[in-house]
Structures are given as C-alpha cells and as structure tokens.
BALOBA-1460 file (C-alpha; in Angstrom, 3 decimals):
// residues 216
<rec num="1" residu="m" x="98.380" y="167.132" z="32.848"/>
<rec num="2" residu="n" x="95.344" y="167.246" z="34.910"/>
<rec num="3" residu="i" x="92.818" y="166.320" z="36.728"/>
<rec num="4" residu="a" x="90.113" y="164.120" z="35.553"/>
<rec num="5" residu="d" x="87.426" y="166.978" z="34.130"/>
<rec num="6" residu="r" x="84.553" y="166.344" z="36.984"/>
<rec num="7" residu="a" x="81.173" y="167.145" z="33.510"/>
<rec num="8" residu="t" x="83.204" y="163.315" z="31.973"/>
<rec num="9" residu="y" x="85.743" y="161.645" z="33.659"/>
<rec num="10" residu="l" x="82.882" y="159.365" z="34.679"/>
<rec num="11" residu="a" x="80.491" y="159.707" z="32.183"/>
<rec num="12" residu="e" x="79.829" y="156.813" z="30.098"/>
<rec num="13" residu="l" x="79.209" y="155.344" z="33.879"/>
<rec num="14" residu="v" x="76.635" y="158.071" z="34.624"/>
<rec num="15" residu="d" x="75.156" y="157.290" z="31.294"/>
<rec num="16" residu="r" x="74.609" y="154.005" z="33.033"/>
<rec num="17" residu="m" x="73.205" y="155.353" z="35.693"/>
<rec num="18" residu="r" x="70.466" y="156.704" z="34.384"/>
<rec num="19" residu="q" x="69.599" y="153.802" z="32.496"/>
<rec num="20" residu="s" x="65.181" y="152.600" z="33.161"/>
<rec num="21" residu="e" x="66.439" y="148.862" z="31.569"/>
<rec num="22" residu="p" x="68.742" y="146.700" z="33.852"/>
<rec num="23" residu="n" x="72.792" y="147.502" z="33.063"/>
<rec num="24" residu="g" x="74.025" y="144.896" z="35.309"/>
<rec num="25" residu="v" x="75.311" y="145.576" z="38.868"/>
<rec num="26" residu="v" x="77.493" y="149.017" z="39.664"/>
<rec num="27" residu="s" x="80.317" y="148.466" z="41.684"/>
<rec num="28" residu="i" x="81.910" y="150.860" z="43.638"/>
<rec num="29" residu="v" x="85.264" y="150.847" z="46.186"/>
<rec num="30" residu="c" x="85.852" y="153.025" z="49.226"/>
<rec num="31" residu="h" x="89.047" y="151.761" z="50.476"/>
<rec num="32" residu="g" x="91.184" y="153.064" z="53.300"/>
<rec num="33" residu="h" x="91.796" y="153.588" z="56.867"/>
<rec num="34" residu="s" x="89.287" y="154.770" z="59.214"/>
<rec num="35" residu="v" x="87.452" y="157.588" z="58.492"/>
<rec num="36" residu="p" x="85.854" y="155.200" z="55.644"/>
<rec num="37" residu="a" x="85.854" y="152.364" z="57.742"/>
<rec num="38" residu="g" x="83.166" y="154.046" z="59.898"/>
<rec num="39" residu="y" x="85.211" y="155.477" z="63.503"/>
<rec num="40" residu="s" x="83.584" y="157.971" z="64.920"/>
<rec num="41" residu="a" x="84.465" y="158.996" z="68.772"/>
<rec num="42" residu="t" x="86.709" y="155.328" z="69.370"/>
<rec num="43" residu="p" x="85.316" y="153.328" z="69.341"/>
<rec num="44" residu="l" x="82.119" y="153.925" z="68.047"/>
<rec num="45" residu="v" x="81.536" y="153.405" z="64.980"/>
<rec num="46" residu="a" x="79.402" y="155.005" z="62.723"/>
<rec num="47" residu="t" x="78.930" y="154.142" z="59.881"/>
<rec num="48" residu="f" x="75.532" y="155.333" z="58.474"/>
<rec num="49" residu="d" x="77.434" y="158.791" z="59.541"/>
<rec num="50" residu="a" x="80.183" y="157.497" z="56.892"/>
<rec num="51" residu="y" x="80.412" y="159.038" z="53.624"/>
<rec num="52" residu="p" x="80.587" y="155.715" z="52.487"/>
<rec num="53" residu="h" x="76.927" y="154.661" z="53.346"/>
<rec num="54" residu="l" x="76.281" y="158.483" z="52.334"/>
<rec num="55" residu="l" x="77.557" y="158.317" z="48.872"/>
<rec num="56" residu="h" x="75.714" y="155.000" z="48.647"/>
<rec num="57" residu="r" x="72.232" y="157.017" z="49.185"/>
<rec num="58" residu="g" x="72.594" y="160.119" z="47.338"/>
<rec num="59" residu="l" x="73.787" y="158.391" z="44.712"/>
<rec num="60" residu="k" x="71.157" y="156.247" z="44.555"/>
<rec num="61" residu="e" x="68.565" y="159.673" z="44.734"/>
<rec num="62" residu="r" x="70.025" y="160.315" z="41.822"/>
<rec num="63" residu="f" x="70.064" y="157.747" z="40.267"/>
<rec num="64" residu="p" x="67.067" y="155.576" z="41.093"/>
<rec num="65" residu="f" x="67.306" y="152.806" z="38.154"/>
<rec num="66" residu="a" x="70.757" y="151.345" z="38.771"/>
<rec num="67" residu="v" x="71.654" y="148.413" z="40.864"/>
<rec num="68" residu="l" x="74.543" y="149.877" z="42.649"/>
<rec num="69" residu="n" x="76.609" y="148.574" z="46.124"/>
<rec num="70" residu="v" x="78.726" y="151.117" z="47.289"/>
<rec num="71" residu="i" x="81.539" y="147.971" z="49.302"/>
<rec num="72" residu="v" x="83.663" y="149.337" z="51.536"/>
<rec num="73" residu="t" x="87.384" y="147.952" z="52.435"/>
<rec num="74" residu="a" x="88.725" y="150.101" z="54.792"/>
<rec num="75" residu="i" x="90.298" y="148.607" z="57.876"/>
<rec num="76" residu="g" x="90.694" y="151.419" z="61.050"/>
<rec num="77" residu="g" x="94.300" y="152.633" z="62.068"/>
<rec num="78" residu="e" x="96.053" y="151.448" z="58.484"/>
<rec num="79" residu="n" x="98.541" y="153.451" z="56.400"/>
<rec num="80" residu="s" x="98.721" y="153.015" z="52.424"/>
<rec num="81" residu="a" x="101.666" y="150.225" z="53.275"/>
<rec num="82" residu="g" x="99.089" y="148.008" z="55.158"/>
<rec num="83" residu="g" x="96.308" y="149.348" z="52.452"/>
<rec num="84" residu="a" x="98.631" y="148.241" z="48.990"/>
<rec num="85" residu="a" x="99.348" y="145.226" z="50.892"/>
<rec num="86" residu="r" x="95.759" y="144.496" z="50.222"/>
<rec num="87" residu="f" x="94.458" y="146.449" z="46.844"/>
<rec num="88" residu="e" x="94.641" y="143.371" z="44.240"/>
<rec num="89" residu="a" x="93.100" y="140.656" z="46.956"/>
<rec num="90" residu="d" x="90.391" y="142.822" z="49.201"/>
<rec num="91" residu="a" x="89.715" y="145.997" z="46.515"/>
<rec num="92" residu="l" x="90.124" y="144.771" z="42.582"/>
<rec num="93" residu="c" x="88.399" y="141.623" z="43.752"/>
<rec num="94" residu="h" x="85.063" y="142.779" z="43.723"/>
<rec num="95" residu="r" x="85.980" y="144.391" z="39.645"/>
<rec num="96" residu="p" x="84.983" y="147.653" z="40.891"/>
<rec num="97" residu="e" x="83.857" y="151.046" z="38.330"/>
<rec num="98" residu="v" x="85.421" y="153.266" z="40.632"/>
<rec num="99" residu="v" x="87.526" y="153.202" z="43.590"/>
<rec num="100" residu="t" x="87.984" y="155.971" z="46.315"/>
<rec num="101" residu="i" x="91.804" y="155.964" z="47.835"/>
<rec num="102" residu="d" x="91.713" y="157.426" z="51.825"/>
<rec num="103" residu="y" x="94.581" y="156.942" z="53.517"/>
<rec num="104" residu="a" x="96.856" y="160.534" z="54.084"/>
<rec num="105" residu="l" x="95.423" y="160.521" z="57.611"/>
<rec num="106" residu="n" x="97.327" y="157.274" z="58.612"/>
<rec num="107" residu="d" x="100.664" y="158.158" z="56.134"/>
<rec num="108" residu="r" x="101.664" y="160.707" z="58.408"/>
<rec num="109" residu="g" x="103.358" y="157.696" z="59.786"/>
<rec num="110" residu="i" x="105.609" y="156.258" z="57.203"/>
<rec num="111" residu="g" x="106.338" y="159.601" z="55.383"/>
<rec num="112" residu="l" x="105.952" y="161.060" z="51.568"/>
<rec num="113" residu="a" x="108.276" y="158.592" z="49.569"/>
<rec num="114" residu="e" x="106.789" y="155.708" z="51.591"/>
<rec num="115" residu="a" x="103.380" y="157.384" z="50.690"/>
<rec num="116" residu="e" x="103.870" y="158.005" z="47.123"/>
<rec num="117" residu="k" x="105.418" y="154.804" z="46.820"/>
<rec num="118" residu="n" x="102.255" y="152.954" z="48.094"/>
<rec num="119" residu="w" x="99.453" y="155.654" z="45.833"/>
<rec num="120" residu="r" x="101.405" y="154.819" z="43.242"/>
<rec num="121" residu="a" x="100.966" y="150.660" z="43.135"/>
<rec num="122" residu="m" x="98.119" y="151.252" z="43.998"/>
<rec num="123" residu="i" x="96.521" y="153.442" z="41.365"/>
<rec num="124" residu="e" x="98.683" y="151.444" z="38.681"/>
<rec num="125" residu="a" x="96.712" y="148.579" z="39.472"/>
<rec num="126" residu="a" x="92.519" y="149.683" z="39.523"/>
<rec num="127" residu="l" x="93.763" y="151.789" z="36.031"/>
<rec num="128" residu="a" x="95.110" y="148.262" z="35.384"/>
<rec num="129" residu="r" x="91.971" y="146.542" z="35.597"/>
<rec num="130" residu="g" x="89.509" y="149.549" z="34.164"/>
<rec num="131" residu="a" x="88.811" y="151.016" z="37.281"/>
<rec num="132" residu="k" x="88.100" y="154.808" z="37.136"/>
<rec num="133" residu="v" x="89.547" y="156.426" z="40.438"/>
<rec num="134" residu="i" x="89.001" y="159.117" z="42.669"/>
<rec num="135" residu="l" x="92.241" y="159.966" z="45.049"/>
<rec num="136" residu="m" x="90.988" y="161.843" z="48.762"/>
<rec num="137" residu="t" x="92.551" y="164.570" z="50.262"/>
<rec num="138" residu="p" x="92.496" y="163.723" z="54.302"/>
<rec num="139" residu="t" x="89.750" y="165.174" z="56.461"/>
<rec num="140" residu="a" x="90.824" y="167.111" z="59.053"/>
<rec num="141" residu="d" x="93.036" y="166.302" z="62.567"/>
<rec num="142" residu="l" x="92.598" y="168.681" z="65.294"/>
<rec num="143" residu="r" x="95.795" y="167.567" z="66.754"/>
<rec num="144" residu="e" x="98.277" y="169.373" z="63.854"/>
<rec num="145" residu="a" x="99.999" y="171.811" z="64.122"/>
<rec num="146" residu="g" x="102.586" y="171.033" z="61.677"/>
<rec num="147" residu="t" x="102.192" y="170.589" z="58.125"/>
<rec num="148" residu="a" x="102.100" y="166.794" z="57.252"/>
<rec num="149" residu="l" x="98.431" y="167.448" z="56.669"/>
<rec num="150" residu="k" x="98.834" y="169.741" z="53.770"/>
<rec num="151" residu="e" x="102.495" y="168.142" z="52.728"/>
<rec num="152" residu="h" x="100.401" y="164.945" z="52.332"/>
<rec num="153" residu="a" x="97.089" y="166.655" z="50.774"/>
<rec num="154" residu="e" x="99.555" y="167.881" z="47.938"/>
<rec num="155" residu="q" x="100.698" y="164.865" z="47.033"/>
<rec num="156" residu="i" x="97.585" y="163.727" z="47.006"/>
<rec num="157" residu="r" x="96.365" y="166.769" z="44.226"/>
<rec num="158" residu="t" x="99.927" y="166.384" z="42.393"/>
<rec num="159" residu="l" x="99.093" y="162.455" z="41.983"/>
<rec num="160" residu="a" x="96.030" y="162.980" z="40.538"/>
<rec num="161" residu="g" x="96.939" y="165.096" z="38.372"/>
<rec num="162" residu="e" x="99.894" y="162.976" z="37.454"/>
<rec num="163" residu="y" x="97.674" y="160.083" z="36.372"/>
<rec num="164" residu="e" x="94.304" y="162.647" z="35.100"/>
<rec num="165" residu="v" x="91.948" y="160.523" z="37.502"/>
<rec num="166" residu="g" x="89.761" y="162.342" z="40.419"/>
<rec num="167" residu="l" x="89.683" y="164.030" z="43.116"/>
<rec num="168" residu="a" x="87.726" y="164.832" z="45.803"/>
<rec num="169" residu="d" x="90.013" y="167.370" z="47.666"/>
<rec num="170" residu="s" x="88.083" y="167.243" z="51.402"/>
<rec num="171" residu="l" x="90.933" y="169.167" z="53.359"/>
<rec num="172" residu="a" x="89.946" y="172.316" z="50.985"/>
<rec num="173" residu="a" x="86.486" y="171.222" z="51.414"/>
<rec num="174" residu="f" x="87.387" y="170.975" z="56.004"/>
<rec num="175" residu="e" x="88.992" y="174.433" z="55.123"/>
<rec num="176" residu="a" x="86.707" y="175.794" z="53.261"/>
<rec num="177" residu="y" x="84.404" y="175.245" z="56.068"/>
<rec num="178" residu="a" x="86.816" y="176.968" z="59.368"/>
<rec num="179" residu="a" x="87.492" y="180.217" z="57.154"/>
<rec num="180" residu="g" x="83.131" y="180.606" z="57.021"/>
<rec num="181" residu="p" x="81.584" y="182.668" z="59.772"/>
<rec num="182" residu="q" x="81.357" y="181.781" z="63.302"/>
<rec num="183" residu="a" x="82.999" y="177.906" z="61.737"/>
<rec num="184" residu="a" x="85.589" y="176.009" z="62.958"/>
<rec num="185" residu="l" x="87.067" y="173.138" z="62.485"/>
<rec num="186" residu="s" x="85.582" y="171.359" z="65.234"/>
<rec num="187" residu="d" x="81.751" y="171.257" z="64.292"/>
<rec num="188" residu="l" x="82.769" y="168.954" z="62.301"/>
<rec num="189" residu="m" x="85.035" y="166.800" z="63.819"/>
<rec num="190" residu="s" x="83.355" y="163.505" z="66.691"/>
<rec num="191" residu="w" x="86.705" y="162.622" z="67.539"/>
<rec num="192" residu="v" x="90.039" y="164.745" z="67.585"/>
<rec num="193" residu="n" x="90.753" y="162.948" z="63.851"/>
<rec num="194" residu="h" x="87.710" y="161.765" z="62.730"/>
<rec num="195" residu="p" x="84.573" y="164.232" z="60.953"/>
<rec num="196" residu="n" x="80.819" y="163.984" z="62.649"/>
<rec num="197" residu="r" x="78.680" y="162.889" z="59.941"/>
<rec num="198" residu="a" x="78.308" y="167.119" z="59.494"/>
<rec num="199" residu="g" x="81.651" y="165.982" z="58.422"/>
<rec num="200" residu="h" x="81.032" y="162.575" z="56.373"/>
<rec num="201" residu="e" x="78.513" y="165.620" z="54.603"/>
<rec num="202" residu="l" x="81.238" y="167.382" z="53.491"/>
<rec num="203" residu="v" x="83.264" y="164.939" z="52.043"/>
<rec num="204" residu="a" x="80.268" y="162.936" z="50.023"/>
<rec num="205" residu="r" x="79.665" y="166.261" z="48.343"/>
<rec num="206" residu="e" x="82.963" y="166.174" z="47.266"/>
<rec num="207" residu="l" x="82.492" y="162.646" z="45.553"/>
<rec num="208" residu="m" x="78.772" y="163.789" z="44.481"/>
<rec num="209" residu="r" x="80.439" y="166.103" z="42.202"/>
<rec num="210" residu="w" x="82.315" y="163.205" z="39.924"/>
<rec num="211" residu="f" x="78.711" y="161.978" z="38.812"/>
<rec num="212" residu="p" x="76.605" y="164.490" z="37.880"/>
<rec num="213" residu="i" x="73.512" y="163.988" z="35.392"/>
<rec num="214" residu="r" x="74.076" y="164.119" z="32.481"/>
<rec num="215" residu="y" x="71.507" y="165.997" z="29.568"/>
<rec num="216" residu="a" x="71.646" y="164.808" z="25.706"/>
C-alpha cells in the first residue's frame, strides 16, 4: 500500500473550500506535543509562529471563501500515550475533517513498539469518524546523536503507507534544508528541540501540499 495521493486525498474537501457560497465550517485538528503547541525557546510559547497558525493563514489565503477552524489540541511534554488516551475527548470531539498527528520527538522516550500501538489507535479512531489523517514525521532535535529520530520517522512513513493516509515529512524537509550550501539545522531552531518560525514554515509548507487548488 502507498501513502495517499496529494492530488486527490483531500479533493472533496478542497472543492468545498473553493466554493463561493456558504458551505459550512471546515475544522482541522492539530494534535501532538510541544511543537504544534507553539513552544519556542522554553518557556516561551510563540503561537503565531507555529505551523498550525501558519497553516491556517496559508489556507485562508488559498481559499478565501472557506469558513475554516484550525484547532490545536497539543500539549507540551506529551507523548503519543497521552495523546491517544485523550484523542476522542479532546480531538475528535470537534468533528474534524482533517487531523494531523505529531508526537515523534517525545515518543523516543517510550520506544517504537509503544508508539506504534498509540499511533494506530489514533489513526483508526479518526478514520472510523470519517476524518482524513495526515501523519507527521518529527522536526529536528539538535541533541540527536543516534538513530531514534530517524527510526520513528520511518515508522510513521510506514504507517502512512499502510493506512493510505497523508504524510507531512517534516524531518525530510529539515534534512533537505541542512544539506544545502551554507545551511545548518540550527538555522531552523529556536531551542534544541523546538523550531523557530523558519522551521515551522517548512512544516506548514509540507502540510499545504495536501490542499492543492484543483481546476475543473
């Protein structure tokens, strides 16, 4: 199985968002840990520099007729065990059309097997409610010396393919930037494990790719 096709996965929703007549509220939930919550140089929370807000702005510019809510249900310091435990009550209660899931930075502390169980529970619960899902690989951690971050990212990519849902590959975007001339991961970071606005813009760009304007 393959990751969902960006050109078609959200096609019905995109068509609704393009309509010039009132078409109801579109709700997107960003679920996860400190990064979507907006933590910057701890304890500063830079909400308006974080990717959920940047996604909201980008979508409103692309779809000016849409009534759009981007709802952040992220909690700093949380891993996917906590996220899965409160997923129904805190995320799915908003009846979202799209849910993003972002826990890999903190899931290194619970390991791949436990993280996989929690991610599967959230994916399956969202799909059962009719929501589209976009899984997110982690942003960077300047302290990362081993392979844990890459292993969690690869597991998320595998899950996206198995469930045929969306994938915003933040880690790949960060690594591609750092591979450029006169570039470094630190350019994208406000803290050892929190992106700055430039880093969040890369993540928002990956998410925006799932909302292409379609022409009849």
